[in-house]
C-alpha positions as CSV (number, residue, x, y, z in Angstrom):
1,X,12.0,-87.3,-54.0
2,X,8.7,-86.6,-52.4
3,X,7.9,-83.0,-52.0
4,X,6.8,-81.5,-48.6
5,X,5.1,-78.3,-48.1
6,X,6.1,-75.1,-46.5
7,X,4.0,-76.0,-43.4
8,X,5.4,-79.4,-43.2
9,X,8.9,-78.2,-43.4
10,X,8.4,-75.6,-41.0
11,X,6.9,-77.9,-38.4
12,X,9.8,-80.2,-38.9
13,X,12.3,-77.5,-38.4
14,X,10.6,-76.3,-35.2
15,X,11.0,-80.0,-33.9
16,X,14.3,-80.2,-34.8
17,X,15.2,-77.1,-33.3
18,X,13.2,-78.0,-29.9
19,X,15.2,-81.4,-29.7
20,X,18.6,-79.8,-30.4
21,X,17.9,-77.2,-27.7
22,X,16.7,-80.0,-25.1
23,X,19.9,-81.8,-25.8
24,X,22.0,-78.6,-25.5
25,X,20.2,-77.9,-22.1
26,X,20.9,-81.6,-21.0
27,X,24.3,-81.9,-21.6
28,X,24.9,-78.2,-19.9
29,X,23.0,-79.7,-17.1
30,X,25.2,-82.8,-16.8
31,X,28.2,-80.6,-17.1
32,X,26.7,-78.6,-14.0
33,X,25.6,-81.6,-11.9
34,X,29.4,-82.3,-10.7
35,X,30.3,-79.5,-8.2
36,X,32.3,-76.9,-10.0
37,X,31.7,-78.6,-13.2
38,X,34.9,-80.8,-12.6
39,X,35.1,-84.7,-13.2
40,X,34.2,-86.9,-10.4
41,X,37.4,-88.7,-9.2
42,X,38.3,-91.7,-7.6
43,X,41.6,-92.4,-5.4
44,X,42.3,-96.2,-6.3
45,X,44.2,-97.1,-2.9
46,X,41.3,-97.9,-0.9
47,X,40.9,-100.7,-3.9
48,X,44.3,-102.0,-4.0
49,X,43.2,-105.3,-3.2
50,X,40.7,-105.3,-6.4
51,X,43.4,-103.6,-8.3
52,X,46.2,-106.2,-7.8
53,X,43.8,-109.2,-9.1
54,X,41.9,-107.1,-11.9
55,X,42.9,-103.4,-12.7
56,X,40.7,-103.5,-16.0
57,X,37.9,-105.0,-14.2
58,X,38.1,-102.2,-11.7
59,X,38.3,-99.4,-14.0
60,X,35.4,-100.7,-15.5
61,X,33.7,-100.9,-12.1
62,X,34.5,-97.3,-11.4
63,X,33.5,-96.1,-14.8
64,X,30.2,-97.7,-14.3
65,X,29.6,-95.5,-11.1
66,X,30.2,-92.3,-12.9
67,X,33.9,-92.1,-12.2
68,X,36.1,-90.2,-14.8
69,X,39.4,-89.4,-13.3
70,X,41.5,-91.9,-11.4
71,X,44.0,-91.1,-8.9
72,X,46.8,-93.9,-8.9
73,X,50.0,-94.5,-6.8
74,X,53.2,-95.3,-8.0
75,X,54.3,-98.7,-8.8
76,X,57.8,-97.9,-7.5
77,X,56.7,-96.9,-4.2
78,X,53.4,-98.8,-3.3
79,X,53.9,-102.9,-3.5
80,X,50.5,-103.1,-4.4
81,X,50.7,-100.9,-7.6
82,X,53.9,-103.0,-8.7
83,X,52.1,-104.6,-11.7
84,X,51.2,-101.1,-13.2
85,X,54.8,-100.2,-14.4
86,X,54.4,-100.2,-17.6
87,X,52.7,-96.8,-17.8
88,X,51.8,-97.2,-21.8
89,X,49.5,-100.1,-20.9
90,X,48.2,-98.3,-17.7
91,X,47.2,-95.4,-20.2
92,X,45.3,-97.7,-22.6
93,X,43.4,-99.5,-20.1
94,X,42.2,-96.1,-18.8
95,X,41.4,-95.0,-22.1
96,X,39.5,-98.3,-22.8
97,X,37.1,-97.3,-20.0
98,X,36.9,-93.3,-21.0
99,X,39.0,-92.9,-17.8
100,X,42.4,-90.3,-17.5
101,X,44.6,-90.4,-14.8
102,X,46.2,-87.1,-14.1
103,X,47.5,-87.4,-10.2
104,X,49.2,-89.9,-8.5
105,X,50.6,-90.6,-5.2
106,X,54.4,-91.2,-4.8
107,X,56.6,-92.2,-1.8
108,X,59.4,-89.7,-0.4
109,X,61.6,-92.6,-0.7
110,X,61.4,-92.9,-4.5
111,X,61.3,-89.1,-5.0
112,X,64.6,-88.9,-2.8
113,X,66.2,-92.1,-4.7
114,X,64.7,-92.7,-8.0
115,X,62.7,-89.6,-8.9
116,X,63.9,-89.5,-12.6
117,X,62.2,-93.1,-13.3
118,X,59.3,-92.1,-11.2
119,X,58.6,-88.9,-13.7
120,X,59.1,-91.0,-16.7
121,X,56.4,-93.3,-15.6
122,X,54.1,-90.2,-14.7
123,X,54.9,-88.9,-18.5
124,X,53.7,-92.3,-19.8
125,X,50.6,-92.5,-18.0
126,X,49.6,-89.1,-18.7
127,X,50.1,-87.7,-15.0
128,X,50.6,-84.1,-14.5
129,X,50.3,-84.0,-10.8
130,X,53.0,-86.0,-8.8
131,X,51.9,-85.9,-4.9
132,X,53.2,-87.3,-1.9
133,X,51.0,-88.4,1.3
134,X,53.4,-87.1,4.0
135,X,56.9,-85.5,4.2
136,X,57.1,-88.2,7.1
137,X,59.2,-86.2,9.6
138,X,57.7,-88.0,12.5
139,X,54.5,-86.7,14.4
140,X,56.4,-84.9,16.9
141,X,58.9,-82.8,14.9
142,X,61.1,-79.5,16.2
143,X,61.0,-76.4,14.0
144,X,64.3,-77.8,12.4
145,X,62.9,-80.9,11.3
146,X,60.0,-79.1,9.5
147,X,62.6,-76.3,7.8
148,X,64.6,-79.5,6.7
149,X,61.5,-81.2,5.3
150,X,60.5,-78.2,3.7
151,X,63.9,-77.3,1.8
152,X,64.1,-80.9,0.7
153,X,60.8,-81.1,-0.8
154,X,61.3,-77.7,-2.6
155,X,64.2,-79.4,-4.1
156,X,62.5,-82.3,-5.3
157,X,59.9,-79.9,-6.5
158,X,62.2,-77.9,-8.5
159,X,63.3,-81.0,-10.4
160,X,59.8,-82.0,-11.3
161,X,58.9,-78.9,-12.4
162,X,61.7,-78.6,-15.0
163,X,59.9,-81.8,-16.2
164,X,56.7,-80.2,-16.7
165,X,55.4,-81.7,-13.4
166,X,53.3,-80.0,-10.8
167,X,54.3,-81.4,-7.1
168,X,51.5,-81.8,-4.4
169,X,51.6,-82.5,-1.1
170,X,48.9,-84.1,0.9
171,X,48.6,-84.0,4.8
172,X,49.0,-86.8,7.0
173,X,50.7,-87.6,10.5
174,X,53.5,-84.9,10.4
175,X,51.5,-82.3,8.3
176,X,48.8,-82.2,11.1
177,X,51.1,-81.9,13.9
178,X,52.1,-78.8,15.9
179,X,55.4,-77.3,16.4
180,X,55.8,-74.5,19.2
181,X,52.1,-73.8,19.5
182,X,51.6,-73.7,15.8
183,X,50.2,-76.2,13.2
184,X,53.1,-77.5,10.9
185,X,50.5,-77.4,7.9
186,X,50.6,-73.8,8.3
187,X,54.4,-73.4,8.8
188,X,54.5,-75.6,5.5
189,X,52.5,-73.3,4.1
190,X,55.0,-70.7,4.7
191,X,58.2,-72.6,3.7
192,X,57.3,-74.4,0.6
193,X,57.5,-72.2,-2.8
194,X,53.8,-71.7,-3.9
195,X,54.7,-72.3,-7.4
196,X,56.5,-75.7,-6.9
197,X,54.3,-77.2,-4.6
198,X,50.3,-77.4,-4.4
199,X,48.5,-79.0,-1.8
200,X,46.0,-81.9,-1.8
201,X,43.4,-81.5,1.1
202,X,42.5,-84.7,3.0
203,X,38.7,-84.1,4.3
204,X,39.2,-86.8,7.1
205,X,41.7,-84.3,8.9
206,X,38.3,-82.7,10.2
207,X,38.9,-85.0,12.9
208,X,42.2,-83.4,13.6
209,X,40.3,-80.1,13.7
210,X,41.3,-78.8,10.1
211,X,38.4,-77.1,8.5
212,X,38.7,-77.3,4.4
213,X,36.5,-74.4,3.5
214,X,38.9,-72.4,6.0
215,X,41.9,-73.2,4.6
216,X,41.1,-72.7,1.1
217,X,39.9,-69.0,1.7
218,X,42.8,-68.5,4.2
219,X,45.3,-69.7,1.5
220,X,44.0,-69.0,-1.9
221,X,45.5,-70.7,-4.8
222,X,47.7,-72.9,-2.8
223,X,45.6,-76.0,-3.2
224,X,44.9,-78.1,-6.5
225,X,43.4,-81.1,-5.4
226,X,41.0,-83.0,-2.4
227,X,40.6,-86.4,-1.1
228,X,36.8,-86.9,-0.1
229,X,35.6,-88.5,3.0
230,X,32.9,-87.2,5.3
231,X,32.6,-87.3,9.2
232,X,30.3,-88.2,11.5
233,X,31.1,-86.5,14.9
234,X,29.0,-88.6,17.0
235,X,30.5,-91.8,16.3
236,X,33.6,-90.1,15.2
237,X,34.2,-92.3,12.0
238,X,34.3,-91.5,8.1
239,X,31.3,-92.1,6.3
240,X,30.4,-91.8,2.5
241,X,30.2,-88.2,1.2
242,X,27.1,-86.4,1.7
243,X,26.2,-89.0,4.7
244,X,28.2,-87.2,7.4
245,X,28.5,-83.6,9.1
246,X,30.5,-81.9,6.4
247,X,28.7,-78.8,4.3
248,X,29.7,-79.7,1.1
249,X,28.4,-76.6,-0.8
250,X,30.6,-74.6,1.6
251,X,33.5,-76.9,1.0
252,X,33.0,-76.7,-2.9
253,X,32.5,-72.9,-2.8
254,X,35.6,-72.2,-1.0
255,X,37.6,-75.0,-2.8
256,X,37.2,-72.8,-6.2
257,X,39.0,-69.8,-4.2
258,X,41.6,-72.1,-2.9
259,X,42.5,-73.4,-6.6
260,X,41.1,-77.1,-6.3
261,X,40.7,-78.2,-10.0
262,X,40.2,-82.1,-9.0
263,X,38.9,-84.2,-6.3
264,X,39.0,-87.9,-5.6
265,X,36.6,-89.9,-3.3
266,X,39.2,-92.1,-1.3
267,X,36.9,-94.6,0.2
268,X,36.1,-98.4,0.1
269,X,33.6,-99.2,-2.7
270,X,30.6,-99.3,-1.2
271,X,31.2,-95.6,0.2
272,X,32.6,-94.6,-3.3
273,X,29.4,-95.9,-4.7
274,X,27.2,-93.5,-2.3
275,X,29.5,-90.7,-2.3
276,X,29.7,-90.6,-6.4
277,X,25.9,-90.9,-6.3
278,X,25.6,-87.6,-4.3
279,X,28.4,-85.9,-6.1
280,X,26.4,-86.2,-9.2
281,X,23.7,-84.6,-7.8
282,X,25.4,-81.8,-6.0
283,X,25.6,-78.5,-7.9
284,X,27.9,-76.1,-6.7
């Protein structure tokens, strides 16, 4: 082996150190590029037509965009996801594309009637958060309706907790309604057990006057995820994340206080592509 001089050795060592430092800085920069340093996610419901035809292909497409986490819907409660009933196969396909699924949506009907099977499937996939889109007690509920819905969901969440699953609640029609001059969503905050039920904020409810940052700060620790859409107040339509009026730095800063640990773009593929690109450049 050829010998090198002390001077050459020192130059090589310095070069290696510089390269190592550059790579380390690049890795840190990449980690900090996503808001809160959390993996960018995508809810697959808007892509269900593609999913039915080619689930592995959809996963590749999303992974290529920079998506790292997938939120599915239950094959037992959502007909378009029926082919995903074999959880171990789903987990393998996700893994083949460097993806994980820690959260999924489940219908209230299946949580009422076949919760055990839903939990078993969730565990096969690696899901730790079971979310329902809405408690579905109507858009004009009475206070008794709200109390009854909350009581039922606390019981469902208690069963999930014993299985090591965190139950979650999205906000759709029922949740954005009002009762006796008060928002149903706020009443549910009071009635649902904070340990058993976490909340997933739907950003598009800005159209109903729901301010995400306000909720994250007011109800600290009650949220664990978000569905991302942006809003154009002039056209009154949802637009790609980063293309509308929402102050995303403010939202994500407040989200940290609210307890958010994951977020999922929930839009069509074109908007998902734009939104993921924006999130990759957003530092919070």
